[in-house]
N, C-alpha and C positions, 0 to 999 in steps of 0.2 A: 860605621854609621856616624854622621856628623852630630856633635853636641848641639843642644838648642842655643848655646851661646853664639853659634855661627850665624844665626838668623834671629834678629830681635823679635820678629812676630812669632816665630816658633817658640822662643823663650817665654813670651807673654802668654801664649796659649798653654804651654806646659805649666806655668805658674798658676794660671786660672784653674786648670783641671786638678792640680794638687790641692787647691783650696776647696773645690767641690768635693773631692774625695774625703777631705778631712771632716766635712760636715755631712757625710752620707747618713741618711736617717736610720737605716737598718743597724749598722754598727753602733751608732750613738744610742739608740733605744736599747739595744742588747746590753750595753755597758750599764745603762741606768737601771734596767730590770735586774741584772745580776748583782748590782751594788745594794739593792734593797733586799728585804726579807722575802723568801718565797711566798707566793700568794697562798693563803689558806684555802681550804676546800670550799670556796665559795663559787657560785656561778659568776663567770666573768663575761661582760659585754664589751665589745670593741667599737668605739666611735672614732673612725679615722677621718679627719677633716682637713682638707688643704692640699697644697701642691705636693707635699711629701706623703700623702695618705697611703699610696700604694706600698712603698717599701716599708713604712712603719707598720702597716697592718700585717704584712708578710712576716716581719720579724716577731710581732706580738703573737701571731698564730704559732710560729715555730717554738717560741718560748713556752706557750701553753702546752703544746704537744710534749715537750720535754718534761713537763710536770704531770703528764697523763691527763690533760684536760683539753677540751675543745671550746670555742666560743659559744656562749649561751645565746648570743644575738648581737645586734649592732649593724653597722653598715660602713661603707666607704663613700666619701664625697670627694671627687677627684676632678682635675682640670681637663682630662682627656681619657678616652676609653682605656681601662686597665683591667687585667684579669683579676678575679677575686681569689684571695688566698684560701677561702673556705666556702663551702656550699651555703652555709648559713649567714654569709655576709654579702648582701647585695651591693652592687656598685652603681652609684648614680653620678653622672657627669654634670657638673655645674657650669656656669658661665663666668668668665673673667676677662677684663676687669669690671665689666658692667653686668649686673645680674639679668637673667632672662628666664625662659621657660625651664631650662635645666636647673637653674638655681632654685626656682620656686618648687619644682618637683623634689629636689634634694631636701629642702626644708620640710616638706610634708613627709618625706621618707624618714627623717629624724623623728618626727612626731610618732609615726607608726612604730619605729624601733623602740622608743621609750616605753611603749605600752607593755612590752615583755619584761621590763626591768621590775624586779620585786624588791621589797624592803630587805635589806641585808645583803643584796647582791653587790658585786664589785663592778665598777664601770671604769674602763681605761679610755680616756679622751686623748687621742693622738692628734695633736693640733699643730698645724704649720701655716705659713703665710698663704694668703689667697683665700682663706676660709670666709673672710668677711663677704666677698662677692659670691663665692661658689655655693654657699648655702643661704644666701640672702633671700628673705621674703618679708613683706611688710607686716608690721604689727597691726593690731586691731584698729579699724577706722582709717587706715592708710591704704591707698590703692597701689597696685603694682607699678602703674605709670608714674605715680608720684615718687616712689622709691627709686626707680630707674633715673628719673630726672635729678634726684638728689645725688646719686652716685656720679652722674655726668657732671653736675655742677662742681662737686668737690674735686673730681679728677683734674679739672682745668683751673682750679682755684689757687694753686701754688702752695697749698697746705702740705705739711709733711704727713707721713702715714699715721703718726700718733694723733695728730690733730684731726685728720679726716675720720679716723675710727672713733674719736671722742664724739663726733657728730653722728656718724652712721649707726653706731650701736644703739643709740637712743630710739631709732625708728624701725629696727629690725626685729624679727621674731625671736631670734636666739641670742642676740648680742647682749652685752651689759649684764652677764650673769644669769640670764633667763634660762639657759640650758641647765645650769647647775641647780637652779631652784626646782626645775621640773624633775630632776634626778634626786630630790630630797628623799632620804631613807636609804639610799645606796651609798656605798663607800666609793667616792670618786677620786681617781688618780689621774692627774692631768700631766701628760708628758709633752713638752712643748719645744718646737724649734722656733727660735726668735727671729723675726724679720723687722724689728724696730730698734732704733737707737736707744741705748739704755736698758733694753730688755724689759720694758714696762708690760707686766702681765695683762693689764686691762686693755692694752692696745693690740696685742697679738691676736689676729683673727676676730677682732672686736670683743675679746674677752667673754666668750660664751659661758665660762664657769667662774668669772671673776666679778666681784661687786663693782659697781660704777660709783665712784666718789663725787662725780659732778652732778650738781642739782640742775633742774630745768632752768632756774633763774640764772645760774652761772653760764649755762650754755647759751641762753638768749643773749646775755651780755657779750659773750665771746663772738657769736655770729654777727651781732650789731657792730662790734669793734672792727671786725674783719670785712665789713660791708657786704655780708652775704645774706643777712636776714630777709631783705626785700626780694631776693632772688629765690628764696625757698618756696616750694609749692605751697599754695594757700592752706591745704589740709595739714601739712606738717607744722606750719605756724600756729594754726588753730589748736592742734594737738599739744604743742609745747605750752601755749598759753593756758590750756585747760589744766595741765599738770601744775603750772605755777599757781593757779588759782585754787588748787586743791580738788578740782572736779574729776581728775583722773590720777591714777597711781604713779608714783615715782618709779624709777628703775631700782633694782635690788641694790641695797647699800651694804657697807661693810658690817653693819650690825645685824644683818639678816641671818638668823640661825640656820636657815636651809643651806647656807654655804659653808658651814663649819666643818663638814665632813669631807672637804675637798683639799687635797694636797697637790702642789704643782712643782714639777722639776723641769728646768730648762736643760735640754740635752745637747743643743748646738746653737751657735750664734755667729755673728759676723766676726767677732774678735777671734774666734777659733780659726776662721777661714784666713784672716789676715796673718795670724801667726804661722799658719801652714805655708803661706806664700814665702815668708822669710826663711823658714827651714829649708824649703826646696831651693830657694835661691842660693843659700849657703852651700847646699850639696853640689850645686852646679858651678860653684866658684864665683858667684856674683855677690856683691855687697848690697844688702837689703836694709832699707830704712823705713819704718812706719812714720809717715808724715802726719796723718790724721785718721784716727779710728772712729771718728764721729762725723763724717762728712755729711753736710746738709746744705741747704740754700738752693738758689736757682741754678739749674744745670749749666746754662750757657755761661754765667758769670764764674762758676767754679771751674769750668773747663778752660777758660782763658787764664785764670789764676794758676791752675796746675800746669798748663803749657808754659807759662812764664817761668815757673819754678824749674821745669825740665830744661829749658833753654839756658837758664842761668847756672845750672848745677855745675859745680867744679869740685871734683873729688880731692883737690889739693888744698881746699880751704877747710879749716877746722869746723866751720859752721855746717859743712855738708858731710864730711867724713874725715877719717884719719889720713894723713899724707901717705901712709904706707899703702893705702888702697887706691892710689891714683890710677893704677893700671888694671883695676877690676871693672867689670860691667857694674854699673849702679842701677839698682832697682828701687824705685820709690813707690810706696804703697799707701793707698787711701781706702778706707772702708766706710760704708754708711749708705745714705740714700738721699739724693737730691730731689728737687721738684721742678716742675714746668708750669708756668702760668700761661694758659692758652687764651688767645683772643679769637675773634671771628675769622672764619675761613682757614683754620689751622689745617696743615697737612698731616702726613703720617709719620710717626716716629715714636720714640720713647725717651726717657730721661737720659739714659746712657748714650744713645745715639746723638742726642742734642749736645751733651757734654763733649763727645768726641768731635762733632762738627765745629763747635766753638773753639775747641782746642786746636783743630786743624788750621783755623784762620790764624791763631796766635803762633803756630809752629811754622807757618808758610815760609819757605825758603831756607829753613834750618836744615843742618845735616846732622844726623845722628839720633836724636831723641825720637822714640816711638811710644805711643800711648794705646792702651786698651781699656775701655770702660764697658763693663758688662754686668748684667744681673746674674746672680748665682743660680736662679731658677731656669735660665736658658731662654727666657722670653722678656723682651723689653717693650713695654707698652703693648698695644694691639698688633704686634708684628711677629714675624717668624724668626727674628734675629735676637740674640742675647745682648747685642750692643754693637760697638764698632771700634775700629782702629783709627789712629790719626798719626801722620808724620809730616815732614816738611813739604811733601809733594801732594798730599791729599787734596788741598784746596785747588791746586793747579789741575789735578786729574778730574775734579768735578767740572771745572770750566771746559776742559778739553772734551768732555763728554756732552757738551752743549747745554749745560745747566748754569744757573747763576747761584753759586753757593751762598752769597750774602742774602739773596732773596729767600732761598730755601731755609736758611737759619732763622730769618725773621718770621717766616710762615710756619716754623716748627715742622718742616718737611725734610727732616734729617734722614729718614729711611731712603727716600729717592736719591738724595745727594750722595750718601755714603754708598749706596748700591751702584750708582754711576761710576764712582771712583774704585769700585772693587774692594771697599773697606768695611763691609758688614761682617760681623762675627756671628756665625750660625753654629749652634751646638745641639739644637733640639732640647726638649724639656729634660732637665737634669734630675728631677725627682727630689730636689731639696730647695730651700729658699731662705737665705740669710742676708737679704738685701744685696748690695752691689759692691763690686771691686773696681777700683781705678788703679791701673798698674802702669808705671812708666819705666822705660829702660833707657839708660844713657851709656852708649858704648865707651870704652876707654878713649881718652884724648891722646892724639899723637901716635 
């Protein structure tokens, strides 16, 4: 059987899956649960929220069974139909990346599940990326249409996920610590898979059990500075001004005593995925280098920069690697999450596909380097692809398929362009979510 080194794309896919396996929710949660003290004889409720809700809930139920317990209640909020691990745990399918009827129903399901939580019970919140949209519903005085408009505005704004969630959680039913406040009286253990750079707890899933340090005044200033204030739905602007004027309550703050009984453990992150890529590359005889573990910025710009780095890579130069590694495959690794600022008439794609298409332009005509940009969740934007490949012939293949790749890139229509070139990377939903990976391979020279 040929080694993945014989085919750069096979190598990149192999490395991608090694990263996904390293941040698999079930094993990560099992390790965290086993590292802690066994749960006392309390009733335990499971709230599994996000793209990794299915495998996290399955592991939590198995752990409870080993202790001779069963869930006292709770639910799963997932991105696609998923079998329930226990009859007492209903499964609700939310919408992503824009909330819809499923998300609104999931939000109401959370409210119903909370009703069975008693003082002194234990609640395990199993949180992963995607929860912001999957369980989104408007707060009091805000319509569903206004909330949907907010999500659409922010997704095309070019803001990173932390900045987007700083805004979104202000207007949602369970964000900004509101779920934690409703669980006051219970002992809440929050097991979290991070999908944000820096692992900021208040940003992951919009921080349903984490206090919001940002005041309404600070948020107003931020939105004004980013030229988003006037684009906000009128009702949202009115709500924020009412809070600033003291007519409506602020979001829960760090001093709120209702949040004192909550502990949070991060069980998986992008950094773990990046490190797994390097381990696997070494096993296969490739030389791996982490270039940037906090990748951000506009996807197209970063794609061009990364492609230039791949084209210029020379393993014989000390700046890139030791001279003794000249004859190794070189694997360059980036982890993080870029953004895309959308204009009118945007096409279909995601940030990883846009990065790959921009990289394809910069790689055009080169021989050797191959890039893969993909989301660890298996879904890039509103598409069925995790991301895309790019090499020296991708740009030409798009043209040969009858498309104008430059126009596609300008219109953010990367899905159609990469599809025409045969360069989409499809994995299906992976069951985890720790942002994105950009992997480049440079075969040995000579």
